[in-house]
DSSP file (Angstrom, degrees, kcal/mol; ACC not computed):
  #  RESIDUE AA STRUCTURE BP1 BP2  ACC     N-H-->O    O-->H-N    N-H-->O    O-->H-N    TCO  KAPPA ALPHA  PHI   PSI    X-CA   Y-CA   Z-CA
    1    1 A M              0   0    0      0, 0.0     2,-0.4     0, 0.0    94,-0.2   0.000 360.0 360.0 360.0 134.8  195.5   10.7  178.3
    2    2 A K  E     -a   95   0A   0     92,-2.2    94,-1.9     3,-0.0     2,-0.4  -0.995 360.0-125.0-134.6 136.9  198.3   11.5  175.8
    3    3 A T  E     -a   96   0A   0     -2,-0.4    94,-0.2    92,-0.2     2,-0.1  -0.682  40.4-106.8 -78.2 134.6  200.6    9.3  173.9
    4    4 A A        -     0   0    0     92,-1.3    94,-0.2    -2,-0.4    -1,-0.1  -0.383  34.2-138.0 -61.6 131.7  204.2   10.3  174.5
    5    5 A T        -     0   0    0     -2,-0.1    -1,-0.1     1,-0.1    69,-0.0  -0.707  22.3-104.5 -93.7 146.3  205.6   12.0  171.5
    6    6 A P        -     0   0    0      0, 0.0    72,-0.1     0, 0.0     4,-0.1  -0.399  39.2-111.9 -67.7 141.9  209.1   11.2  170.3
    7    7 A P    >   -     0   0    0      0, 0.0     3,-1.3     0, 0.0    70,-0.1  -0.316  26.5-109.0 -70.8 161.2  211.7   13.8  171.2
    8    8 A A  T 3  S+     0   0    0      1,-0.3     2,-0.3     2,-0.0     0, 0.0   0.845 118.3  58.2 -57.1 -34.5  213.3   15.9  168.3
    9    9 A E  T 3  S+     0   0    0      2,-0.0    -1,-0.3     0, 0.0     2,-0.1  -0.134  74.4 169.0 -94.1  41.2  216.5   14.0  168.9
   10   10 A L    <   -     0   0    0     -3,-1.3     2,-0.3    -2,-0.3    68,-0.1  -0.341  17.9-172.0 -55.1 120.2  215.0   10.5  168.2
   11   11 A L        -     0   0    0     66,-0.4    66,-1.3    -2,-0.1    -1,-0.1  -0.839  28.3-123.7-120.5 152.6  218.1    8.4  168.0
   12   12 A R        -     0   0    0     -2,-0.3    89,-0.0    64,-0.2    64,-0.0  -0.789  48.1 -98.7 -85.9 136.4  218.8    4.8  167.1
   13   13 A P        -     0   0    0      0, 0.0    -1,-0.1     0, 0.0    64,-0.0  -0.234  43.0-106.4 -56.5 145.1  220.7    3.1  169.9
   14   14 A K    >   -     0   0    0      1,-0.1     3,-2.1     2,-0.0    -3,-0.0  -0.234  32.6-102.2 -67.9 162.8  224.5    2.9  169.4
   15   15 A A  T 3  S+     0   0    0      1,-0.3    -1,-0.1     3,-0.0     3,-0.0   0.825 122.7  56.9 -57.2 -33.7  226.0   -0.4  168.4
   16   16 A G  T 3  S+     0   0    0      1,-0.2     2,-1.3     2,-0.0    -1,-0.3   0.624  89.4  79.4 -74.6 -11.6  227.3   -0.9  172.0
   17   17 A E    <   +     0   0    0     -3,-2.1     2,-0.3     2,-0.0    -1,-0.2  -0.631  69.2 132.8 -97.6  76.5  223.7   -0.6  173.3
   18   18 A T        -     0   0    0     -2,-1.3     2,-0.4    -3,-0.0    -4,-0.0  -0.805  48.3-133.1-121.8 165.4  222.5   -4.1  172.6
   19   19 A E        -     0   0    0     -2,-0.3     2,-0.3   107,-0.0    -2,-0.0  -0.905  23.1-117.7-116.2 145.9  220.6   -6.7  174.4
   20   20 A K        -     0   0    0     -2,-0.4     2,-0.4     2,-0.0     0, 0.0  -0.646  26.8-171.3 -83.0 135.6  221.6  -10.4  174.6
   21   21 A M        -     0   0    0     -2,-0.3     2,-0.4     2,-0.0    -2,-0.0  -0.999   7.2-156.1-129.6 130.8  219.1  -12.9  173.2
   22   22 A T        -     0   0    0     -2,-0.4     2,-0.3     2,-0.0    -2,-0.0  -0.872  11.9-177.5-109.8 136.6  219.7  -16.6  173.8
   23   23 A I        -     0   0    0     -2,-0.4     2,-0.5     2,-0.0    -2,-0.0  -0.931  19.8-137.7-129.5 155.7  218.2  -19.3  171.5
   24   24 A N        +     0   0    0     -2,-0.3     2,-0.3     0, 0.0    -2,-0.0  -0.961  26.6 178.6-110.6 131.8  218.3  -23.1  171.7
   25   25 A V        -     0   0    0     -2,-0.5    -2,-0.0     1,-0.0     0, 0.0  -0.915  32.7 -97.2-129.0 157.8  219.0  -24.9  168.5
   26   26 A G     >  -     0   0    0     -2,-0.3     4,-2.5     1,-0.1     5,-0.2  -0.264  36.8-112.0 -68.4 159.7  219.3  -28.6  167.6
   27   27 A V  H  > S+     0   0    0      1,-0.2     4,-2.1     2,-0.2     5,-0.1   0.835 116.7  52.3 -65.8 -31.5  222.8  -30.1  167.3
   28   28 A V  H  > S+     0   0    0      2,-0.2     4,-2.1     1,-0.2    -1,-0.2   0.938 110.7  47.0 -70.3 -44.2  222.5  -30.6  163.5
   29   29 A D  H  > S+     0   0    0      1,-0.2     4,-2.5     2,-0.2    -2,-0.2   0.905 112.2  51.2 -60.6 -40.8  221.5  -26.9  163.0
   30   30 A L  H  X S+     0   0    0     -4,-2.5     4,-2.6     1,-0.2    -1,-0.2   0.891 108.3  52.1 -63.5 -39.1  224.3  -25.8  165.2
   31   31 A G  H  X S+     0   0    0     -4,-2.1     4,-2.0     2,-0.2    -1,-0.2   0.882 108.5  50.4 -62.8 -38.5  226.7  -28.0  163.2
   32   32 A H  H  X S+     0   0    0     -4,-2.1     4,-2.3     2,-0.2    -2,-0.2   0.920 109.9  50.5 -65.8 -43.3  225.5  -26.3  160.0
   33   33 A V  H  X S+     0   0    0     -4,-2.5     4,-2.2     1,-0.2    -2,-0.2   0.949 111.4  48.2 -56.6 -51.0  226.0  -22.9  161.6
   34   34 A D  H  X S+     0   0    0     -4,-2.6     4,-2.8     1,-0.2    -1,-0.2   0.842 109.0  54.1 -59.3 -36.9  229.5  -23.9  162.6
   35   35 A L  H  X S+     0   0    0     -4,-2.0     4,-1.9     2,-0.2    -1,-0.2   0.900 108.2  48.5 -64.2 -42.4  230.3  -25.2  159.1
   36   36 A L  H  <>S+     0   0    0     -4,-2.3     5,-2.2     2,-0.2     6,-0.8   0.882 112.9  48.4 -67.0 -35.9  229.2  -21.9  157.5
   37   37 A V  H ><5S+     0   0    0     -4,-2.2     3,-1.7     1,-0.2    -2,-0.2   0.951 111.9  49.5 -66.9 -46.2  231.4  -20.0  160.0
   38   38 A Q  H 3<5S+     0   0    0     -4,-2.8    -2,-0.2     1,-0.3    -1,-0.2   0.829 108.2  53.5 -59.9 -32.2  234.3  -22.4  159.3
   39   39 A E  T 3<5S-     0   0    0     -4,-1.9    -1,-0.3    -5,-0.1    -2,-0.2   0.484 119.4-111.3 -83.3  -3.4  233.9  -22.0  155.5
   40   40 A G  T < 5S+     0   0    0     -3,-1.7    -3,-0.2    -4,-0.3    -2,-0.1   0.565  84.0 121.1  90.5   7.4  234.1  -18.2  155.9
   41   41 A F  S   <S+     0   0    0     -5,-2.2     2,-0.3    -6,-0.2    -4,-0.2   0.808  85.0  20.7 -73.5 -26.9  230.5  -17.2  155.1
   42   42 A Y  S    S-     0   0    0     -6,-0.8    -2,-0.3    -9,-0.1    -1,-0.1  -0.962  72.7-130.9-137.1 153.5  230.2  -15.6  158.6
   43   43 A S  S    S-     0   0    0     -2,-0.3     2,-0.3     1,-0.2    -1,-0.1   0.835  86.0 -23.5 -73.0 -32.8  232.7  -14.3  161.1
   44   44 A N  S  > S-     0   0    0      1,-0.1     4,-1.6    -3,-0.1    -1,-0.2  -0.948  76.6 -81.4-165.8 175.6  231.1  -16.2  163.9
   45   45 A R  H  > S+     0   0    0     -2,-0.3     4,-2.3     1,-0.2     5,-0.2   0.895 125.0  54.2 -59.9 -40.3  227.8  -17.7  165.1
   46   46 A S  H  > S+     0   0    0      1,-0.2     4,-2.9     2,-0.2     5,-0.2   0.882 104.9  55.2 -61.6 -38.7  226.5  -14.3  166.3
   47   47 A D  H  > S+     0   0    0      1,-0.2     4,-2.0     2,-0.2    -1,-0.2   0.914 109.3  46.2 -59.8 -43.4  227.2  -12.8  162.9
   48   48 A L  H  X S+     0   0    0     -4,-1.6     4,-2.7     2,-0.2    -2,-0.2   0.907 113.6  48.6 -64.8 -43.0  225.1  -15.5  161.2
   49   49 A M  H  X S+     0   0    0     -4,-2.3     4,-2.6     2,-0.2    -2,-0.2   0.903 111.2  49.4 -65.6 -41.1  222.3  -15.1  163.7
   50   50 A R  H  X S+     0   0    0     -4,-2.9     4,-2.4     2,-0.2    -1,-0.2   0.890 112.6  49.0 -65.1 -39.1  222.2  -11.3  163.4
   51   51 A T  H  X S+     0   0    0     -4,-2.0     4,-2.4    -5,-0.2    -2,-0.2   0.935 112.2  47.3 -66.3 -45.9  222.1  -11.7  159.6
   52   52 A A  H  X S+     0   0    0     -4,-2.7     4,-1.9     1,-0.2    -2,-0.2   0.895 112.1  50.8 -62.3 -40.0  219.3  -14.2  159.7
   53   53 A L  H  X S+     0   0    0     -4,-2.6     4,-2.4     2,-0.2    -2,-0.2   0.939 110.9  48.1 -62.0 -48.3  217.4  -12.0  162.2
   54   54 A R  H  X S+     0   0    0     -4,-2.4     4,-2.8     1,-0.2    -2,-0.2   0.894 109.6  53.6 -60.6 -40.0  217.7   -8.9  159.9
   55   55 A N  H  X S+     0   0    0     -4,-2.4     4,-1.7     2,-0.2    -1,-0.2   0.883 110.0  46.9 -62.3 -38.8  216.6  -10.9  156.9
   56   56 A Q  H  X S+     0   0    0     -4,-1.9     4,-1.3     2,-0.2    -2,-0.2   0.880 112.4  49.4 -68.6 -40.0  213.5  -12.0  158.7
   57   57 A L  H  < S+     0   0    0     -4,-2.4     3,-0.2     1,-0.2    -2,-0.2   0.910 111.2  50.2 -66.0 -40.6  212.7   -8.4  159.9
   58   58 A A  H >< S+     0   0    0     -4,-2.8     3,-1.2     1,-0.2     4,-0.3   0.889 106.9  55.3 -64.2 -37.4  213.3   -7.2  156.3
   59   59 A L  H 3< S+     0   0    0     -4,-1.7    -1,-0.2     1,-0.3     3,-0.2   0.821 116.9  35.9 -64.8 -30.6  210.9   -9.9  155.0
   60   60 A H  T 3X S+     0   0    0     -4,-1.3     4,-2.3    -3,-0.2     3,-0.4   0.151  82.2 119.8-106.7  17.2  208.2   -8.6  157.4
   61   61 A A  H <> S+     0   0    0     -3,-1.2     4,-2.5     1,-0.2     5,-0.2   0.857  73.2  51.5 -54.7 -41.8  209.1   -4.9  157.1
   62   62 A D  H  > S+     0   0    0     -4,-0.3     4,-2.3    -3,-0.2    -1,-0.2   0.897 110.7  47.2 -66.4 -38.9  205.6   -3.9  155.7
   63   63 A V  H  > S+     0   0    0     -3,-0.4     4,-2.2     2,-0.2    -1,-0.2   0.899 113.0  49.7 -67.7 -39.6  203.7   -5.6  158.5
   64   64 A L  H  X S+     0   0    0     -4,-2.3     4,-2.5    -7,-0.2    -2,-0.2   0.916 110.6  49.8 -64.1 -43.5  206.1   -4.0  161.1
   65   65 A R  H  X S+     0   0    0     -4,-2.5     4,-2.2     1,-0.2    -2,-0.2   0.915 112.6  47.2 -62.5 -45.1  205.6   -0.5  159.5
   66   66 A Q  H  X S+     0   0    0     -4,-2.3     4,-2.7     1,-0.2    -1,-0.2   0.891 112.9  48.5 -64.3 -39.3  201.8   -0.9  159.6
   67   67 A T  H  X S+     0   0    0     -4,-2.2     4,-2.6     2,-0.2    -2,-0.2   0.915 110.1  50.9 -66.3 -44.0  201.7   -2.1  163.1
   68   68 A V  H  <>S+     0   0    0     -4,-2.5     5,-2.2     1,-0.2     4,-0.4   0.915 114.6  45.0 -59.7 -43.0  204.0    0.7  164.3
   69   69 A A  H ><5S+     0   0    0     -4,-2.2     3,-0.9     3,-0.2    -2,-0.2   0.930 113.5  48.5 -66.7 -45.8  201.8    3.3  162.6
   70   70 A R  H 3<5S+     0   0    0     -4,-2.7    -2,-0.2     1,-0.2    -1,-0.2   0.891 117.8  40.4 -63.7 -38.8  198.5    1.7  163.9
   71   71 A R  T 3<5S-     0   0    0     -4,-2.6    -1,-0.2    -5,-0.2    -2,-0.2   0.361 105.5-124.9 -93.5   5.8  199.7    1.5  167.5
   72   72 A S  T < 5 +     0   0    0     -3,-0.9     2,-0.3    -4,-0.4    26,-0.2   0.921  48.0 172.8  50.0  50.9  201.5    4.8  167.5
   73   73 A L      < -     0   0    0     -5,-2.2     2,-0.5    -6,-0.2    26,-0.2  -0.681  33.5-130.8 -89.4 140.7  204.7    3.3  168.6
   74   74 A V  E     -b   99   0A   0     24,-2.7    26,-3.2    -2,-0.3     2,-0.5  -0.801  24.0-151.6 -85.7 131.8  208.0    5.2  168.9
   75   75 A V  E     +b  100   0A   0     -2,-0.5     2,-0.5    24,-0.2    26,-0.2  -0.922  61.0   7.5-109.7 128.8  210.7    3.3  167.1
   76   76 A G  E    S-b  101   0A   0     24,-2.7    26,-3.1    -2,-0.5     2,-0.5  -0.940 116.5  -4.9 112.7-123.8  214.3    3.6  168.3
   77   77 A L  E     -b  102   0A   0    -66,-1.3     2,-0.5    -2,-0.5   -66,-0.4  -0.930  50.4-173.9-114.7 128.3  215.1    5.5  171.4
   78   78 A Q  E     -b  103   0A   0     24,-2.8    26,-2.9    -2,-0.5     2,-0.5  -0.955  10.3-164.9-121.8 117.4  212.7    7.5  173.5
   79   79 A H  E     -b  104   0A   0     -2,-0.5     2,-0.7    24,-0.2    26,-0.2  -0.860   3.9-162.2-102.3 124.9  214.3    9.4  176.3
   80   80 A L  E     -b  105   0A   0     24,-3.5    26,-2.6    -2,-0.5     2,-0.1  -0.901  16.0-170.7-109.3 104.3  212.0   10.7  179.1
   81   81 A G     >  -     0   0    0     -2,-0.7     4,-2.0    24,-0.2     5,-0.2  -0.462  37.8-103.9 -92.3 166.2  213.8   13.5  181.0
   82   82 A R  H  > S+     0   0    0      1,-0.2     4,-2.8     2,-0.2     5,-0.2   0.899 121.8  50.8 -52.9 -47.9  212.8   15.2  184.2
   83   83 A A  H  > S+     0   0    0      1,-0.2     4,-2.5     2,-0.2    -1,-0.2   0.895 107.1  53.9 -62.9 -41.4  211.7   18.3  182.3
   84   84 A D  H  > S+     0   0    0      1,-0.2     4,-1.7     2,-0.2    -1,-0.2   0.913 113.2  42.8 -60.3 -44.1  209.5   16.2  179.9
   85   85 A L  H  X S+     0   0    0     -4,-2.0     4,-2.4     2,-0.2    -2,-0.2   0.898 111.9  52.9 -70.5 -41.9  207.7   14.6  182.8
   86   86 A E  H  X S+     0   0    0     -4,-2.8     4,-2.6     1,-0.2    -2,-0.2   0.898 108.2  51.7 -60.9 -40.8  207.3   17.8  184.7
   87   87 A R  H  X S+     0   0    0     -4,-2.5     4,-1.8     2,-0.2    -1,-0.2   0.914 109.3  50.6 -60.2 -44.1  205.8   19.5  181.6
   88   88 A A  H  <>S+     0   0    0     -4,-1.7     5,-3.0     1,-0.2     4,-0.4   0.939 112.5  46.0 -60.3 -48.1  203.3   16.6  181.3
   89   89 A V  H ><5S+     0   0    0     -4,-2.4     3,-1.4     1,-0.2    -1,-0.2   0.916 111.1  51.8 -62.4 -43.0  202.3   16.9  185.0
   90   90 A A  H 3<5S+     0   0    0     -4,-2.6    -1,-0.2     1,-0.3    -2,-0.2   0.816 111.3  48.6 -63.8 -30.8  202.0   20.7  184.8
   91   91 A A  T 3<5S-     0   0    0     -4,-1.8    -1,-0.3    -5,-0.2    -2,-0.2   0.463 116.6-115.8 -86.6  -0.7  199.7   20.3  181.8
   92   92 A G  T < 5 +     0   0    0     -3,-1.4     2,-0.3    -4,-0.4    -3,-0.2   0.749  68.7 141.5  72.4  25.1  197.6   17.7  183.6
   93   93 A E      < -     0   0    0     -5,-3.0     2,-0.5    -6,-0.2    -1,-0.3  -0.723  43.0-153.9-100.2 149.6  198.6   15.0  181.1
   94   94 A R        -     0   0    0     -2,-0.3   -92,-2.2    -3,-0.1    24,-0.2  -0.994  24.4-133.0-118.7 123.8  199.3   11.3  181.8
   95   95 A L  E     -ac   2 118A   0     22,-3.5    24,-2.5    -2,-0.5    25,-1.6  -0.534  10.8-156.9 -84.0 140.5  201.7    9.7  179.2
   96   96 A Q  E     -ac   3 120A   0    -94,-1.9   -92,-1.3    -2,-0.2     2,-0.5  -0.920  21.0-159.1-112.1  99.7  201.2    6.4  177.6
   97   97 A V  E     + c   0 121A   0     23,-2.6    25,-3.0    -2,-0.7     2,-0.4  -0.703  16.2 174.1 -88.0 123.0  204.7    5.5  176.6
   98   98 A Q  E     + c   0 122A   0     -2,-0.5   -24,-2.7   -94,-0.2     2,-0.4  -0.955   9.2 169.8-133.7 112.7  204.9    2.9  173.8
   99   99 A V  E     -bc  74 123A   0     23,-2.8    25,-3.1    -2,-0.4     2,-0.6  -0.953  30.4-161.0-131.4 140.9  208.4    2.1  172.4
  100  100 A V  E    S+bc  75 124A   0    -26,-3.2   -24,-2.7    -2,-0.4     2,-0.4  -0.965  85.7  12.8-111.7 107.6  209.9   -0.5  170.1
  101  101 A G  E    S-bc  76 125A   0     23,-1.8    25,-2.7    -2,-0.6     2,-0.5  -0.960 121.1  -5.0 131.3-115.1  213.6   -0.3  170.9
  102  102 A L  E     -bc  77 126A   0    -26,-3.1   -24,-2.8    -2,-0.4     2,-0.5  -0.975  47.0-168.6-126.2 124.1  214.9    1.5  174.0
  103  103 A A  E     -bc  78 127A   0     23,-2.5    25,-3.1    -2,-0.5     2,-0.5  -0.944  14.9-170.2-104.7 127.0  212.9    3.6  176.5
  104  104 A R  E     -bc  79 128A   0    -26,-2.9   -24,-3.5    -2,-0.5     2,-0.6  -0.970  11.7-163.4-125.3 123.5  215.2    5.5  178.8
  105  105 A I  E     -b   80   0A   0     23,-3.1    25,-0.2    -2,-0.5   -24,-0.2  -0.919  36.0-109.6-105.3 124.9  214.0    7.4  181.9
  106  106 A A    >   -     0   0    0    -26,-2.6     3,-1.7    -2,-0.6    24,-0.2  -0.097  18.5-120.7 -55.8 148.5  216.6    9.8  183.1
  107  107 A P  T 3  S+     0   0    0      0, 0.0    -1,-0.1     0, 0.0    26,-0.1   0.774 109.6  60.8 -61.9 -26.9  218.4    9.1  186.3
  108  108 A D  T 3  S+     0   0    0      2,-0.1     2,-0.4    22,-0.0    -2,-0.1   0.479  78.2 108.5 -82.8   0.0  217.2   12.4  187.9
  109  109 A V    <   -     0   0    0     -3,-1.7    21,-0.2   -29,-0.1    24,-0.1  -0.658  64.8-140.1 -77.4 127.2  213.5   11.4  187.6
  110  110 A T     >  -     0   0    0     -2,-0.4     4,-2.6     1,-0.1     5,-0.2  -0.474  19.0-116.3 -81.5 155.3  212.0   10.6  191.0
  111  111 A P  H  > S+     0   0    0      0, 0.0     4,-2.2     0, 0.0     5,-0.2   0.879 116.7  54.5 -55.6 -39.1  209.7    7.7  191.5
  112  112 A E  H  > S+     0   0    0      2,-0.2     4,-2.1     1,-0.2     5,-0.1   0.916 109.6  46.3 -62.7 -44.3  206.9   10.2  192.5
  113  113 A L  H  > S+     0   0    0      2,-0.2     4,-2.1     1,-0.2     5,-0.3   0.924 110.7  52.5 -64.7 -44.9  207.4   12.1  189.3
  114  114 A A  H  X S+     0   0    0     -4,-2.6     4,-2.4     1,-0.2    -1,-0.2   0.909 111.4  46.5 -58.3 -43.2  207.4    9.0  187.2
  115  115 A R  H  < S+     0   0    0     -4,-2.2    -1,-0.2     1,-0.2    -2,-0.2   0.872 112.5  50.2 -67.0 -37.8  204.1    7.9  188.8
  116  116 A A  H  < S+     0   0    0     -4,-2.1    -1,-0.2    -5,-0.2    -2,-0.2   0.812 120.6  33.5 -70.7 -29.7  202.5   11.2  188.4
  117  117 A A  H  < S+     0   0    0     -4,-2.1   -22,-3.5    -5,-0.1     2,-0.6   0.775 107.2  66.9 -98.8 -27.6  203.4   11.6  184.7
  118  118 A I  E  <  +c   95   0A   0     -4,-2.4   -22,-0.2    -5,-0.3    -1,-0.1  -0.855  44.3 175.4-108.6 115.1  203.3    8.1  183.3
  119  119 A E  E    S-     0   0A   0    -24,-2.5     2,-0.3    -2,-0.6   -23,-0.2   0.873  74.8  -8.5 -80.1 -41.2  200.0    6.2  183.0
  120  120 A S  E     -c   96   0A   0    -25,-1.6   -23,-2.6     2,-0.0     2,-0.4  -0.991  57.8-156.0-154.5 155.6  201.4    3.2  181.3
  121  121 A I  E     -cd  97 141A   0     19,-2.4    21,-2.9    -2,-0.3     2,-0.5  -0.963   7.9-177.4-141.5 122.9  204.6    2.0  179.6
  122  122 A T  E     +c   98   0A   0    -25,-3.0   -23,-2.8    -2,-0.4     2,-0.5  -0.979   7.4 179.9-119.7 119.1  205.0   -0.6  177.0
  123  123 A V  E     -c   99   0A   0     -2,-0.5     2,-0.9   -25,-0.2   -23,-0.2  -0.966  18.0-170.4-126.7 119.2  208.4   -1.4  175.8
  124  124 A L  E    S+c  100   0A   0    -25,-3.1   -23,-1.8    -2,-0.5     2,-0.3  -0.860  84.3  16.2-101.6  95.1  209.2   -4.0  173.1
  125  125 A G  E    S-c  101   0A   0     -2,-0.9     2,-0.3   -25,-0.2   -23,-0.2  -0.887 118.6 -19.5 143.4-111.6  213.0   -4.1  173.6
  126  126 A A  E     -c  102   0A   0    -25,-2.7   -23,-2.5    -2,-0.3     2,-0.5  -0.980  42.1-152.5-138.8 145.9  214.6   -2.6  176.7
  127  127 A L  E     -c  103   0A   0     -2,-0.3     2,-0.6   -25,-0.2   -23,-0.2  -0.982   8.6-163.5-117.7 126.9  213.7   -0.2  179.5
  128  128 A Q  E     +c  104   0A   0    -25,-3.1   -23,-3.1    -2,-0.5     2,-0.3  -0.954  33.2 128.7-109.8 118.2  216.4    1.8  181.2
  129  129 A A        -     0   0    0     -2,-0.6   -23,-0.1   -25,-0.2    -2,-0.1  -0.969  61.7 -85.6-160.0 157.6  215.4    3.3  184.6
  130  130 A S     >  -     0   0    0     -2,-0.3     4,-2.6   -25,-0.2     5,-0.2  -0.256  43.7-111.8 -62.7 157.2  216.6    3.5  188.1
  131  131 A P  H  > S+     0   0    0      0, 0.0     4,-2.4     0, 0.0     5,-0.1   0.861 118.9  54.5 -61.2 -34.2  215.5    0.5  190.3
  132  132 A A  H  > S+     0   0    0      2,-0.2     4,-2.1     1,-0.2     5,-0.1   0.915 109.9  45.2 -65.2 -43.0  213.4    3.0  192.3
  133  133 A V  H  > S+     0   0    0      2,-0.2     4,-2.2     1,-0.2    -1,-0.2   0.921 112.4  52.1 -68.4 -43.8  211.5    4.2  189.2
  134  134 A R  H  < S+     0   0    0     -4,-2.6     4,-0.4     1,-0.2    -2,-0.2   0.943 111.1  47.8 -53.6 -48.9  211.1    0.7  187.9
  135  135 A S  H >< S+     0   0    0     -4,-2.4     3,-1.0     1,-0.2     4,-0.3   0.895 110.8  50.5 -61.7 -42.5  209.6   -0.3  191.2
  136  136 A A  H 3< S+     0   0    0     -4,-2.1     3,-0.3     1,-0.2    -1,-0.2   0.819 117.8  39.3 -65.9 -30.6  207.3    2.7  191.2
  137  137 A L  T >X S+     0   0    0     -4,-2.2     3,-2.7     1,-0.2     4,-1.1   0.349  81.6 112.5-100.0   6.5  206.0    1.9  187.7
  138  138 A A  G X4 S+     0   0    0     -3,-1.0     3,-0.6    -4,-0.4    -1,-0.2   0.856  79.3  48.6 -50.9 -41.2  205.9   -1.9  188.2
  139  139 A D  G 34 S+     0   0    0     -4,-0.3    -1,-0.3    -3,-0.3    -2,-0.1   0.522 113.3  48.5 -80.0  -1.4  202.1   -2.0  188.0
  140  140 A R  G <4 S+     0   0    0     -3,-2.7   -19,-2.4   -20,-0.1     2,-0.5   0.492  85.1 101.0-111.3  -8.6  202.1    0.2  184.8
  141  141 A I  B <<   d  121   0A   0     -4,-1.1   -19,-0.2    -3,-0.6   -21,-0.0  -0.679 360.0 360.0 -82.2 125.7  204.8   -1.7  182.8
  142  142 A R              0   0    0    -21,-2.9   -20,-0.2    -2,-0.5    -1,-0.1   0.376 360.0 360.0-113.4 360.0  203.2   -3.9  180.2
């Protein structure tokens, strides 16, 4: 068993590569949000929520850093290409993919190759893979 190592070109997802998150708030809180937007503190509701989220993540930055290090997580983008997976199979290795952010399995990766190379995959964020690969790895996605 081997933990997948981040590629040399570890990238942060581009601004356009975002995921939608929906929250429910009380009407009074929503009114306060709208008032702050109306008063010009934020450009819109989403701007306020992104700012609040970033502030909370910054508040807990030390805990997040320690957890990432302890759990050997890749932060950002981990791209698993066909060649990466073929190398793992040739070396007799099974990857344990652990990502905070975006895990991307290349479109040319076959379901058979994915199953042969990937022992488990844990993604806190988003996983991009073909429907066939997702299906093949369904019992290994945590």
